[in-house]
C-alpha positions as CSV (number, residue, x, y, z in Angstrom):
1,M,23.4,30.8,2.4
2,G,24.0,28.4,5.3
3,T,21.6,30.3,7.5
4,L,18.9,30.2,4.8
5,L,19.3,26.5,4.2
6,G,19.3,25.8,7.9
7,A,16.1,27.7,8.4
8,L,14.4,25.9,5.5
9,G,15.5,22.3,6.4
10,Q,18.5,22.3,3.9
11,V,16.2,22.9,0.9
12,C,15.4,26.1,-0.9
13,A,13.6,27.5,-4.0
14,T,14.5,30.1,-6.6
15,R,12.5,32.7,-4.8
16,D,14.5,32.1,-1.7
17,L,17.7,32.8,-3.5
18,R,16.3,35.9,-5.1
19,A,15.4,37.1,-1.6
20,L,19.1,37.0,-0.9
21,G,19.9,38.9,-4.0
22,L,21.1,35.9,-5.9
23,G,19.9,35.7,-9.6
24,S,20.1,32.8,-12.1
25,T,23.8,33.3,-12.8
26,E,24.7,33.0,-9.1
27,A,22.4,30.0,-8.7
28,E,24.1,28.3,-11.5
29,G,27.4,29.0,-9.9
30,L,26.3,27.5,-6.6
31,V,25.2,24.3,-8.5
32,R,28.5,24.1,-10.4
33,S,30.5,24.5,-7.2
34,G,28.4,21.8,-5.4
35,D,27.1,24.1,-2.8
36,L,23.6,23.3,-4.1
37,V,22.1,20.3,-5.9
38,R,19.2,21.1,-8.3
39,V,16.6,18.3,-7.9
40,R,14.1,20.0,-10.1
41,R,13.7,23.3,-11.9
42,G,13.5,26.0,-9.1
43,A,14.1,23.4,-6.3
44,F,17.5,23.0,-4.6
45,V,19.0,21.0,-1.8
46,S,22.2,21.7,0.2
47,G,25.0,20.0,-1.7
48,P,26.9,18.7,1.3
49,V,23.7,17.4,3.0
50,W,22.6,15.7,-0.2
51,R,25.9,14.0,-0.8
52,A,26.1,12.8,2.8
53,A,22.5,11.5,2.9
54,P,21.9,7.7,2.4
55,P,19.6,6.8,-0.5
56,W,16.6,6.2,1.9
57,E,16.9,9.8,3.2
58,R,17.2,11.6,-0.1
59,H,13.5,11.2,-1.0
60,D,12.6,13.4,2.0
61,L,15.0,16.1,0.8
62,R,13.8,15.9,-2.8
63,A,10.1,16.0,-1.8
64,R,10.5,19.0,0.5
65,A,12.6,20.8,-2.1
66,V,9.9,20.2,-4.8
67,L,7.1,21.4,-2.5
68,R,9.2,24.5,-1.6
69,G,9.8,25.2,-5.3
70,L,6.1,25.3,-6.2
71,A,4.4,28.6,-6.6
72,P,3.1,30.0,-3.3
73,G,-0.5,29.0,-2.9
74,A,-0.3,25.9,-5.2
75,R,-3.3,23.7,-4.4
76,V,-1.4,20.4,-3.9
77,A,-0.1,18.3,-1.0
78,L,2.6,15.7,-0.8
79,S,1.1,12.3,-1.1
80,D,2.0,8.6,-1.2
81,H,5.6,7.8,-0.1
82,S,6.6,11.5,-0.5
83,S,4.2,12.3,2.4
84,L,5.6,9.3,4.4
85,A,9.2,10.3,3.7
86,V,8.9,13.8,5.1
87,Q,7.1,12.3,8.2
88,G,9.8,9.8,8.8
89,V,7.9,6.6,8.1
90,D,9.7,3.5,6.7
91,L,9.7,3.0,2.9
92,H,10.3,0.0,0.7
93,G,9.8,-0.7,-3.0
94,V,8.8,2.8,-4.1
95,D,9.9,4.9,-7.0
96,E,12.0,8.1,-6.9
97,R,9.4,10.5,-8.2
98,V,7.9,13.0,-5.9
99,H,4.2,12.3,-5.5
100,L,1.6,15.0,-4.9
101,C,-2.2,15.2,-5.0
102,R,-4.5,18.0,-5.8
103,T,-6.4,19.8,-3.0
104,D,-8.7,21.3,-5.6
105,D,-10.3,19.9,-8.7
106,G,-7.3,20.6,-11.0
107,R,-6.0,18.0,-13.4
108,S,-3.5,15.3,-12.5
109,R,-0.3,15.2,-14.5
110,Q,3.1,13.6,-14.4
111,D,6.6,13.8,-15.8
112,A,10.0,12.1,-15.2
113,G,10.4,13.6,-11.7
114,V,6.9,14.5,-10.3
115,R,3.5,12.9,-10.4
116,V,0.4,14.9,-9.4
117,H,-2.6,12.8,-8.6
118,G,-6.3,13.8,-8.3
119,R,-7.9,15.3,-5.4
120,V,-8.3,13.6,-2.0
121,P,-10.9,14.6,0.6
122,D,-9.9,17.6,2.7
123,A,-10.1,15.5,5.9
124,F,-7.0,13.6,4.7
125,V,-4.7,16.6,4.2
126,V,-2.8,18.1,7.1
127,D,-0.5,21.1,7.3
128,L,3.0,20.5,8.7
129,H,6.0,22.8,8.9
130,V,7.1,21.7,5.5
131,G,3.6,22.4,4.0
132,P,0.5,20.3,3.2
133,V,0.8,16.5,3.2
134,V,-1.6,13.6,3.0
135,T,-2.2,11.9,6.4
136,I,-0.1,8.9,7.1
137,A,-3.1,6.5,7.1
138,L,-4.0,7.5,3.5
139,A,-0.4,7.7,2.3
140,V,0.4,4.1,3.3
141,L,-2.7,2.9,1.4
142,Q,-1.8,5.0,-1.6
143,V,1.6,3.3,-1.5
144,A,-0.1,-0.1,-1.5
145,A,-2.3,0.8,-4.4
146,R,0.5,2.1,-6.6
147,S,3.5,0.1,-5.4
148,G,2.0,-3.1,-4.2
149,V,1.0,-4.8,-0.9
150,E,4.6,-5.4,0.3
151,A,5.5,-1.8,0.0
152,G,2.3,-0.7,1.7
153,L,2.8,-3.2,4.5
154,V,6.3,-2.1,5.4
155,S,5.0,1.5,5.9
156,A,1.7,0.5,7.6
157,D,3.5,-1.7,10.1
158,A,6.0,1.0,10.9
159,A,3.2,3.6,11.3
160,L,1.3,1.3,13.7
161,R,4.4,0.3,15.6
162,E,5.4,3.9,16.2
163,R,1.8,4.9,16.9
164,R,1.8,7.3,14.0
165,T,-1.6,6.0,12.9
166,T,-4.3,3.6,14.1
167,R,-6.2,0.8,12.6
168,A,-9.3,2.9,12.8
169,E,-7.6,5.6,10.7
170,L,-6.4,3.0,8.2
171,E,-10.0,1.8,7.8
172,A,-11.3,5.3,7.4
173,A,-8.7,6.0,4.7
174,L,-9.7,2.7,3.0
175,A,-13.3,3.8,2.9
176,C,-12.4,6.9,0.9
177,M,-10.6,4.8,-1.7
178,T,-13.7,2.9,-2.8
179,G,-13.7,2.7,-6.5
180,W,-9.9,2.8,-6.9
181,R,-8.5,0.3,-9.4
182,A,-6.1,-1.1,-6.7
183,H,-8.5,-1.0,-3.8
184,A,-7.9,-4.7,-3.2
185,A,-4.2,-4.1,-2.5
186,A,-5.0,-1.3,0.0
187,A,-7.6,-3.5,1.7
188,R,-5.1,-6.3,2.0
189,V,-2.7,-4.0,3.8
190,V,-5.4,-2.9,6.2
191,E,-6.1,-6.6,6.9
192,L,-2.5,-7.6,7.4
193,A,-0.9,-4.5,9.0
194,S,0.7,-5.3,12.4
195,P,2.4,-3.2,15.0
196,L,4.4,-6.3,16.1
197,S,6.7,-6.1,13.1
198,E,9.8,-4.4,14.6
199,S,11.5,-3.5,11.3
200,A,11.0,-3.3,7.6
201,G,12.8,-6.7,7.4
202,E,10.3,-8.3,9.6
203,S,7.4,-6.8,7.6
204,R,8.9,-8.1,4.4
205,T,9.6,-11.5,5.9
206,R,6.0,-11.9,7.0
207,W,4.8,-11.0,3.5
208,V,7.1,-13.6,1.9
209,L,5.9,-16.3,4.3
210,L,2.3,-15.4,3.4
211,T,2.9,-15.4,-0.4
212,L,4.5,-18.8,-0.1
213,G,1.4,-20.2,1.5
214,L,3.1,-21.0,4.8
215,G,0.4,-19.4,6.8
216,I,0.6,-16.6,9.4
217,P,3.1,-17.4,12.2
218,E,3.0,-15.9,15.6
219,Q,5.0,-12.6,15.9
220,Q,7.2,-11.8,18.8
221,A,6.4,-15.2,20.3
222,E,7.8,-16.2,23.7
223,I,9.2,-19.7,24.1
224,A,9.7,-21.2,27.6
225,D,11.5,-24.3,28.8
226,E,10.0,-27.2,30.7
227,H,10.1,-25.2,33.9
228,G,8.2,-22.3,32.4
229,L,11.3,-20.1,32.3
230,L,11.6,-17.8,29.3
231,V,14.2,-18.9,26.8
232,A,13.6,-16.6,23.9
233,R,11.3,-14.1,22.3
234,V,11.5,-14.8,18.6
235,D,10.4,-12.8,15.5
236,F,8.2,-15.6,14.1
237,L,7.0,-18.9,15.4
238,F,5.2,-21.7,13.7
239,R,4.3,-23.2,17.0
240,A,2.7,-26.4,15.9
241,E,5.6,-27.2,13.6
242,K,8.2,-26.1,16.2
243,V,9.9,-23.8,13.6
244,V,11.4,-20.4,14.5
245,V,12.0,-17.8,11.8
246,E,14.3,-14.9,12.6
247,F,15.0,-11.9,10.3
248,D,18.7,-11.2,10.6
249,G,19.7,-7.7,9.4
250,M,23.3,-8.5,10.4
251,L,23.9,-5.0,11.9
252,K,23.7,-6.2,15.5
253,Y,26.8,-8.4,15.2
254,D,29.4,-5.7,15.4
255,D,29.6,-6.6,19.1
256,P,31.1,-10.1,19.5
257,S,29.3,-10.5,22.8
258,V,26.0,-10.1,21.0
259,L,27.0,-12.8,18.5
260,R,27.8,-15.2,21.4
261,S,24.5,-14.5,23.1
262,E,22.6,-15.2,19.9
263,K,24.5,-18.5,19.4
264,L,23.7,-19.6,23.0
265,R,20.1,-18.6,22.6
266,E,19.8,-20.5,19.4
267,D,21.5,-23.6,20.8
268,R,19.0,-23.6,23.7
269,L,16.1,-23.4,21.3
270,R,17.4,-26.4,19.4
271,E,17.8,-28.3,22.7
272,L,14.1,-27.7,23.2
273,G,13.3,-29.3,19.8
274,Y,12.9,-26.2,17.7
275,E,14.3,-25.6,14.2
276,V,15.7,-22.1,13.7
277,V,15.8,-20.5,10.2
278,R,17.5,-17.1,9.8
279,L,16.7,-15.0,6.9
280,T,18.7,-12.1,5.5
281,W,17.9,-9.2,3.1
282,A,19.3,-11.4,0.3
283,D,17.1,-14.3,1.2
284,L,14.0,-12.1,1.0
285,A,14.8,-11.3,-2.6
286,N,14.7,-15.0,-3.4
287,P,11.3,-16.4,-2.2
288,A,11.9,-19.8,-3.8
289,L,15.0,-20.2,-1.6
290,V,13.0,-19.2,1.5
291,D,10.4,-21.8,0.6
292,R,13.0,-24.6,0.3
293,R,14.6,-23.6,3.6
294,L,11.4,-23.4,5.5
295,R,9.9,-26.6,4.2
296,A,13.2,-28.4,5.0
297,A,13.0,-27.0,8.5
298,F,9.4,-28.3,8.8
299,A,10.6,-31.8,7.7
300,R,13.5,-31.8,10.2
301,A,11.2,-30.7,13.0
302,R,8.7,-33.5,12.1
303,A,11.6,-36.0,12.1
304,R,12.7,-34.9,15.6
305,R,9.2,-35.4,17.0
306,S,8.9,-38.8,15.5
């Protein structure tokens, strides 16, 4: 069993178990013992791997298991965030259902665990080792159309940053979505997507700043001192207002020396007249709080200058 799961990426289907001589009774026994987790009828994941996987990795396992569990020759491909999950692209704000699209003119359908969308052009379907998937460019725009601009932006930024897609490919994918009800959301993602966002947190921060009407700050901006020496490279900079915004995922402060360096860096920025606002995951969930903190920082910076 371990050899089979290893060869199939820790997922398997009923037909794979049958090839080992295991029938429905044996399969039920493996599920009861925890050796397998059934994610859908006829689709299984290694129990130990599933239990050890963090939530953001489970969609990859679920999507690959569902695709494996389909009848051989099924005319579908993984789409939306399911395609992105198996290709290792960052996700945010998406549902847990496995999304597929038709590669023929068959009907779309959905249930509690799987949603099958209509056909996409053949040019936007590629075959990977896991099976057919929608290209990253189209998948991020499908996410934007169905889960919102913020969700699409997180994935689009990650794909551009990691050179998994290009702006030209995003524009080509957008062209094939003409007529979609949520075309405007996809178009907004193409307009805003940036390879300069270094994490999902920075993508979300940028979106929150935009929705608050605070404008588009410089990303990965360099700040120098009066002698032209580099003091800091910051996540976001409202240069005219002299306000720095940093997304703080808190993970980097396990090392006390990093915390000291960050404090010295921030002290130096304040000596140069900059206000520094640090935002966390919790802050991003409360845009009104972000708005108050940023506008207060703008006011303090104005007071310094006057």
